Wavefront OBJ file of the C-alpha trace (Angstrom):
o trace
v 176.607 7.746 47.766
v 174.702 6.782 50.912
v 177.001 5.744 53.770
v 176.029 2.614 55.697
v 175.681 2.705 59.462
v 176.792 -0.190 61.653
v 173.916 -2.512 62.475
v 173.099 -4.335 65.702
v 173.803 -8.071 65.391
v 171.961 -10.659 67.475
v 172.087 -14.418 68.032
v 168.730 -16.063 67.317
v 169.847 -19.680 67.768
v 172.767 -21.312 69.568
v 173.359 -25.038 69.863
v 176.222 -27.474 70.213
v 176.734 -31.152 69.617
v 177.187 -33.407 72.644
v 180.877 -33.664 73.500
v 182.483 -37.010 72.726
v 185.598 -38.495 74.274
v 188.501 -38.612 71.864
v 189.806 -42.097 71.202
v 192.811 -41.222 69.075
v 195.383 -42.999 71.262
v 195.928 -46.710 70.496
v 193.878 -48.788 72.906
v 191.796 -45.835 74.089
v 188.047 -46.204 74.439
v 186.281 -44.968 71.331
v 183.974 -42.007 71.936
v 180.550 -41.311 70.459
v 181.961 -39.410 67.455
v 184.917 -41.724 66.802
v 183.526 -43.066 63.522
v 182.004 -39.751 62.393
v 182.327 -38.690 58.780
v 183.727 -35.130 59.133
v 181.660 -33.754 56.253
v 178.446 -35.376 57.442
v 179.196 -34.110 60.954
v 179.521 -30.546 59.643
v 176.384 -30.976 57.569
v 174.407 -32.012 60.639
v 175.707 -29.008 62.597
v 174.603 -26.742 59.743
v 171.251 -28.496 59.288
v 170.357 -28.563 62.979
v 170.843 -24.846 63.507
v 168.905 -24.106 60.329
v 166.029 -26.359 61.369
v 165.873 -24.723 64.794
v 165.367 -21.266 63.291
v 163.202 -22.384 60.377
v 160.701 -23.936 62.791
v 160.195 -20.507 64.343
v 160.568 -18.400 61.201
v 159.015 -20.276 58.257
v 159.451 -17.275 55.945
v 163.252 -17.449 56.196
v 164.845 -18.606 52.929
v 168.216 -20.400 52.512
v 169.376 -17.779 50.020
v 169.217 -15.178 52.803
v 172.230 -16.822 54.452
v 175.056 -14.549 53.388
v 177.756 -16.824 54.728
v 178.465 -19.839 56.880
v 181.831 -19.562 58.650
v 183.329 -22.517 60.501
v 186.244 -22.751 62.841
v 188.461 -25.773 62.247
v 192.115 -26.114 63.153
v 192.750 -29.611 61.815
v 192.076 -28.847 58.166
v 193.411 -32.154 56.975
v 191.851 -35.098 55.157
v 188.077 -35.124 55.523
v 188.110 -31.835 57.461
v 189.993 -30.057 54.662
v 188.649 -28.557 51.460
v 186.718 -25.756 53.225
v 184.562 -27.788 55.614
v 182.209 -24.796 55.954
v 181.295 -24.901 52.282
v 181.110 -28.697 52.309
v 178.683 -28.510 55.228
v 176.282 -26.609 52.979
v 176.848 -28.891 49.999
v 176.146 -32.163 51.849
v 172.751 -30.991 53.052
v 169.886 -33.105 51.729
v 168.238 -30.108 50.105
v 169.832 -28.453 47.062
v 168.379 -25.161 48.294
v 171.606 -24.647 50.255
v 173.886 -24.765 47.205
v 174.061 -20.910 46.963
v 175.389 -20.561 50.546
v 178.967 -19.248 50.674
v 181.299 -21.036 53.094
v 184.588 -20.018 54.671
v 186.713 -22.040 57.098
v 188.696 -20.190 59.743
v 191.811 -21.255 61.662
v 193.100 -19.249 64.586
v 193.784 -22.379 66.592
v 191.656 -22.495 69.773
v 190.062 -19.175 68.755
v 188.897 -20.553 65.405
v 185.226 -20.772 66.350
v 185.217 -17.321 67.928
v 186.908 -15.926 64.832
v 184.047 -17.442 62.819
v 181.567 -15.579 65.041
v 183.523 -12.374 64.482
v 183.662 -12.966 60.729
v 179.880 -13.262 60.439
v 179.175 -10.552 63.029
v 181.324 -7.985 61.240
v 179.833 -8.853 57.857
v 176.292 -8.300 59.107
v 177.195 -5.212 61.151
v 178.590 -3.606 57.997
v 175.399 -4.302 56.075
v 176.918 -7.078 53.962
v 173.929 -9.345 54.477
v 171.338 -9.874 57.173
v 171.683 -13.564 58.076
v 174.730 -15.767 58.700
v 175.829 -18.905 60.497
v 178.960 -19.175 62.632
v 180.101 -22.603 63.731
v 183.031 -24.862 64.292
v 184.062 -28.465 64.576
v 187.019 -30.618 65.493
v 187.162 -34.392 65.411
v 190.321 -35.037 67.378
v 189.692 -38.774 67.274
v 190.439 -38.640 63.553
v 192.890 -35.755 63.326
v 194.798 -35.289 66.599
v 196.057 -31.887 67.654
v 198.741 -30.639 65.259
v 197.908 -33.086 62.456
v 197.724 -30.424 59.774
v 201.055 -28.900 60.802
v 202.781 -32.270 60.738
v 201.026 -33.610 57.637
v 203.091 -34.665 54.672
v 202.988 -36.959 51.677
v 205.881 -39.427 51.884
v 207.882 -40.581 48.916
v 206.887 -44.193 48.193
v 210.507 -45.379 48.021
v 212.270 -43.397 50.753
v 209.376 -42.613 53.108
v 210.637 -39.013 53.332
v 208.515 -35.900 52.609
v 208.156 -35.183 48.898
v 208.728 -31.464 49.462
v 211.567 -30.041 51.531
v 209.336 -27.639 53.487
v 206.558 -30.060 54.406
v 208.008 -30.865 57.832
v 209.952 -27.652 58.381
v 209.199 -25.481 61.425
v 211.060 -22.189 61.545
v 213.868 -22.207 64.113
v 213.010 -18.749 65.375
v 209.402 -19.821 65.890
v 210.544 -22.827 67.914
v 212.679 -20.587 70.107
v 209.933 -18.063 70.788
v 206.921 -20.241 71.513
v 206.074 -22.896 74.064
v 203.783 -25.928 73.951
v 200.369 -25.510 75.537
v 200.913 -27.915 78.442
v 204.323 -26.533 79.404
v 202.843 -23.035 79.129
v 200.037 -23.984 81.522
v 202.688 -25.106 84.001
v 204.855 -22.052 83.392
v 202.128 -19.477 84.041
v 201.078 -21.379 87.166
v 204.616 -21.018 88.493
v 204.871 -17.363 87.471
v 201.644 -16.373 89.214
v 202.390 -18.506 92.261
v 205.461 -16.354 92.721
v 203.715 -13.118 91.756
v 200.380 -13.470 93.552
v 200.366 -16.688 95.566
v 197.696 -18.257 93.338
v 197.678 -21.480 91.256
v 198.420 -23.806 94.151
v 197.757 -27.392 93.158
v 194.954 -27.964 95.636
v 193.127 -24.873 94.331
v 193.597 -25.870 90.698
v 192.264 -29.334 91.506
v 189.229 -27.950 93.337
v 188.432 -25.670 90.399
v 188.683 -28.665 88.052
v 186.307 -30.700 90.203
v 183.885 -27.772 90.135
v 183.956 -27.870 86.343
v 182.678 -31.460 86.420
v 180.121 -30.736 89.141
v 178.678 -27.751 87.289
v 178.462 -29.617 83.997
v 176.820 -32.666 85.501
v 174.304 -30.487 87.380
v 173.419 -28.774 84.114
v 173.030 -32.109 82.312
v 170.609 -33.318 84.960
v 168.458 -30.216 84.620
v 166.754 -31.092 81.328
v 164.935 -27.768 81.112
v 168.286 -25.975 81.073
v 170.314 -28.590 79.206
v 168.228 -29.720 76.250
v 167.770 -26.334 74.493
v 171.538 -25.981 74.047
v 172.161 -29.460 72.601
v 171.569 -30.602 69.015
v 171.147 -34.296 68.175
v 173.901 -35.939 66.140
v 173.258 -39.209 64.308
v 175.990 -41.623 63.209
v 176.140 -44.969 61.492
v 177.006 -47.797 63.866
v 180.394 -49.472 63.422
v 181.882 -52.505 65.110
v 185.314 -52.491 66.779
v 186.955 -53.249 63.431
v 185.405 -50.242 61.728
v 182.797 -52.163 59.744
v 179.247 -50.869 59.408
v 176.597 -52.775 61.335
v 173.162 -53.622 59.959
v 169.956 -53.402 61.952
v 168.745 -57.037 62.256
v 165.086 -55.977 62.050
v 165.212 -53.651 59.041
v 168.287 -54.952 57.243
v 169.416 -51.359 56.790
v 172.592 -49.821 58.172
v 172.090 -49.208 61.885
v 172.278 -45.669 63.262
v 172.497 -44.152 66.727
v 171.566 -40.632 67.819
v 173.507 -38.879 70.579
v 172.040 -36.099 72.729
v 174.139 -36.175 75.917
v 177.798 -35.313 76.594
v 179.900 -38.325 77.554
v 182.883 -36.343 78.849
v 181.955 -35.013 82.345
v 182.521 -37.334 85.300
v 179.543 -37.576 87.623
v 181.690 -38.985 90.426
v 182.834 -35.438 91.279
v 179.244 -34.622 92.203
v 178.050 -37.973 93.511
v 181.155 -39.133 95.385
v 183.456 -36.123 95.755
v 185.781 -37.668 98.350
v 186.585 -40.608 96.089
v 187.034 -38.330 93.068
v 189.341 -35.892 94.854
v 191.448 -38.716 96.271
v 192.045 -39.967 92.749
v 192.824 -36.448 91.514
v 195.340 -35.861 94.299
v 197.226 -38.997 93.220
v 197.659 -37.890 89.598
v 201.267 -37.135 88.686
v 202.318 -33.765 87.209
v 202.527 -34.050 83.444
v 204.945 -31.336 82.357
v 207.337 -30.723 85.243
v 208.597 -32.696 88.226
v 206.902 -31.248 91.282
v 204.589 -29.248 89.037
v 200.864 -28.581 89.395
v 199.379 -29.392 85.962
v 198.207 -32.952 85.330
v 195.557 -34.829 83.351
v 192.827 -34.018 85.876
v 193.181 -30.236 85.707
v 193.779 -30.027 81.966
v 191.117 -29.771 79.286
v 189.828 -33.100 78.034
v 190.658 -34.064 74.459
v 187.287 -34.352 72.785
v 185.305 -34.343 69.552
v 182.679 -31.651 69.130
v 180.899 -29.071 67.054
v 178.543 -26.125 67.463
v 176.782 -23.337 65.604
v 174.980 -20.043 66.070
v 172.689 -18.243 63.678
v 173.348 -14.519 63.619
v 171.045 -11.872 62.186
v 170.754 -8.143 62.104
v 168.377 -7.134 64.853
v 166.141 -5.602 62.191
v 165.799 -8.840 60.210
v 165.128 -10.866 63.350
v 162.312 -8.470 64.224
v 160.824 -8.758 60.724
v 160.780 -12.550 61.066
v 159.204 -12.389 64.523
v 162.264 -13.952 66.189
v 163.122 -12.976 69.734
v 166.934 -12.982 69.945
v 168.796 -14.818 72.664
v 171.612 -12.275 72.979
v 173.118 -9.267 71.258
v 176.817 -9.181 70.389
v 178.065 -6.017 72.051
v 181.779 -6.241 71.260
v 184.525 -8.616 70.139
v 188.197 -8.007 70.853
v 191.375 -9.619 69.548
v 194.770 -9.555 71.222
v 197.920 -11.617 71.609
v 200.484 -12.222 74.312
v 204.089 -13.335 74.544
v 204.127 -16.720 72.749
v 206.322 -18.167 75.488
v 203.317 -17.854 77.816
v 200.752 -18.571 75.116
v 197.740 -18.913 77.392
v 197.554 -15.303 78.577
v 195.929 -13.778 75.464
v 192.499 -13.418 77.155
v 193.917 -10.806 79.530
v 194.655 -8.047 76.973
v 191.612 -9.043 74.887
v 189.273 -8.656 77.873
v 190.877 -5.372 78.891
v 190.133 -4.035 75.405
v 186.459 -4.943 75.849
v 186.392 -3.285 79.258
v 187.986 -0.080 77.980
v 185.882 0.219 74.842
v 182.626 -0.313 76.730
v 183.416 1.546 79.942
v 182.966 -1.504 82.172
v 184.951 -3.525 84.686
v 184.786 -7.091 85.927
v 182.221 -5.958 88.518
v 179.739 -5.069 85.760
v 179.622 -8.614 84.407
v 176.865 -10.969 85.472
v 178.446 -14.148 84.060
v 181.919 -15.028 82.802
v 183.264 -17.951 80.818
v 187.030 -18.426 80.569
v 188.061 -21.434 78.520
v 189.580 -24.085 80.761
v 192.489 -25.083 78.531
v 194.321 -25.722 81.811
v 193.036 -24.770 85.225
v 195.815 -22.213 85.628
v 194.294 -20.111 82.812
v 191.116 -18.983 84.660
v 193.169 -18.282 87.798
v 195.680 -16.075 86.003
v 193.069 -14.350 83.821
v 190.720 -13.571 86.707
v 193.563 -12.282 88.860
v 194.730 -9.881 86.158
v 191.166 -8.679 85.580
v 190.631 -8.097 89.300
v 188.911 -11.289 90.443
v 189.409 -14.733 91.956
v 188.664 -17.861 89.915
v 188.229 -20.093 92.946
v 185.576 -18.019 94.711
v 183.743 -16.187 91.911
v 180.394 -17.932 91.407
v 179.798 -16.102 88.109
v 182.568 -18.072 86.437
v 181.907 -21.112 84.203
v 178.565 -21.845 85.800
v 177.854 -24.851 83.560
v 181.359 -26.247 83.607
v 184.005 -25.912 80.941
v 186.661 -27.640 78.896
v 188.133 -29.561 81.841
v 184.870 -31.468 82.160
v 183.528 -31.120 78.644
v 186.616 -31.103 76.514
v 188.350 -28.789 74.102
v 187.565 -29.647 70.461
v 189.893 -26.924 69.212
v 188.054 -25.457 66.211
v 184.654 -25.830 67.875
v 185.447 -24.576 71.398
v 185.094 -20.901 70.520
v 181.462 -21.508 69.563
v 180.552 -24.455 71.799
v 181.470 -22.803 75.081
v 180.026 -19.486 73.892
v 176.760 -21.409 73.362
v 176.986 -22.451 77.013
v 177.420 -18.857 78.173
v 174.522 -17.660 76.014
v 172.132 -20.210 77.504
v 173.401 -19.579 81.026
v 172.577 -15.884 80.565
v 169.096 -16.762 79.323
v 168.244 -19.375 81.946
v 169.719 -17.503 84.886
v 168.165 -14.225 83.679
v 171.469 -12.341 83.729
v 172.236 -9.370 81.467
v 175.957 -9.169 80.599
v 178.301 -12.053 79.915
v 181.955 -12.148 78.897
v 183.344 -15.064 76.905
v 187.090 -15.356 76.502
v 189.587 -18.003 75.507
v 193.286 -18.407 74.890
v 194.825 -19.982 71.812
v 198.068 -21.416 70.540
v 201.015 -19.096 70.021
v 199.517 -16.333 72.204
v 196.226 -15.408 70.531
v 193.331 -14.344 72.715
v 189.744 -13.244 72.050
v 186.898 -11.882 74.154
v 183.221 -11.457 73.308
v 180.706 -9.384 75.277
v 177.103 -10.635 75.066
v 173.919 -8.905 76.271
v 170.837 -10.965 77.122
v 167.867 -9.972 74.892
v 165.371 -12.241 76.672
v 164.991 -10.065 79.762
l 1 2 3 4 5 6 7 8 9 10 11 12 13 14 15 16 17 18 19 20 21 22 23 24 25 26 27 28 29 30 31 32 33 34 35 36 37 38 39 40 41 42 43 44 45 46 47 48 49 50 51 52 53 54 55 56 57 58 59 60 61 62 63 64 65 66 67 68 69 70 71 72 73 74 75 76 77 78 79 80 81 82 83 84 85 86 87 88 89 90 91 92 93 94 95 96 97 98 99 100 101 102 103 104 105 106 107 108 109 110 111 112 113 114 115 116 117 118 119 120 121 122 123 124 125 126 127 128 129 130 131 132 133 134 135 136 137 138 139 140 141 142 143 144 145 146 147 148 149 150 151 152 153 154 155 156 157 158 159 160 161 162 163 164 165 166 167 168 169 170 171 172 173 174 175 176 177 178 179 180 181 182 183 184 185 186 187 188 189 190 191 192 193 194 195 196 197 198 199 200 201 202 203 204 205 206 207 208 209 210 211 212 213 214 215 216 217 218 219 220 221 222 223 224 225 226 227 228 229 230 231 232 233 234 235 236 237 238 239 240 241 242 243 244 245 246 247 248 249 250 251 252 253 254 255 256 257 258 259 260 261 262 263 264 265 266 267 268 269 270 271 272 273 274 275 276 277 278 279 280 281 282 283 284 285 286 287 288 289 290 291 292 293 294 295 296 297 298 299 300 301 302 303 304 305 306 307 308 309 310 311 312 313 314 315 316 317 318 319 320 321 322 323 324 325 326 327 328 329 330 331 332 333 334 335 336 337 338 339 340 341 342 343 344 345 346 347 348 349 350 351 352 353 354 355 356 357 358 359 360 361 362 363 364 365 366 367 368 369 370 371 372 373 374 375 376 377 378 379 380 381 382 383 384 385 386 387 388 389 390 391 392 393 394 395 396 397 398 399 400 401 402 403 404 405 406 407 408 409 410 411 412 413 414 415 416 417 418 419 420 421 422 423 424 425 426 427 428 429 430 431 432 433 434 435 436 437 438 439 440 441 442 443 444
């Protein structure tokens, strides 16, 4: 029997949907994806990434796609039922019916786990083409919906099954909510290293907005990373609106993020004054507040992965090569520190240090996370200009299942446009999970 050798896996396309503000709270302003059909949304993510590659490689056939893997944490209602497979099924063309779909949930790492799923499959010779993506519509299914979901008894209103609302007592003792954890690690590293002072966290958060807005305004840099998303138009009562000229249901196409706040770039003094007046959210006298926490948003993204050999056969010049992916976990009582051991694994396995990286993206779940992660890896989040050069989740939002692909898309395009070679992508996740991905620019 002939033994297979590991194959080099590359990314030939990487795009994300524009980030939309989540309007799940009563009275909140409805964002651009508020009325999205989750299955149609996934289908558009799938179709857009396919169309991008097909336009450059007309010989590529749908049946070559070995798998489409999607990250999604809120697998509930319209996002349930294996949204990855449904994304293939709802495509207009029946040619996509043979495409296998798998939906992945590792909380905030869901999208990155989808990348790893497809990467490992192709590296092992189990196919030559795959799509990794993710989505989360937090306007429809707020954070934790699937964990708290239950079917009530019509008479009593209580869960119909005794375990539907049960969370293990030991689990509750050992873990900590994400916000309180962001505050806790800030306090721990203030004492340990003198970092995570409020004014520094706030400045880093403002930088996230500035960098994202600057990128948006540079169309040459911005447009290649964004895919258009089209929705039906609804009125405030949730009723479809007809186009008065055609008589057909009206649609609107979105191509720009609505989450970043331009005031941080255009009027920084006014913006910082407002930020300084925000009250701590999780602890009296604390440092974490709404302004230095990730925005709650709706989003989606996808990458097409191929073996380097198949990309060459199709005449496709890859964007990046996936060098390594590492998984790790930390103490669940400080759940946001998983990127530290995950990144150290990447460093050790590849014989590199922080100094060897040209660009870095650390997911901005809370502004304390980049500070703590960079410190433990030997750097400084506030002064390192390699970090989150196009902004991050504080400005753009954190659509849980999509973030692990969406912000990786940002890093990939930053490597390409800035002509840098090595980039590290890392993000924390609920209950202590952490992942890191090392990318190498193939456009140089």
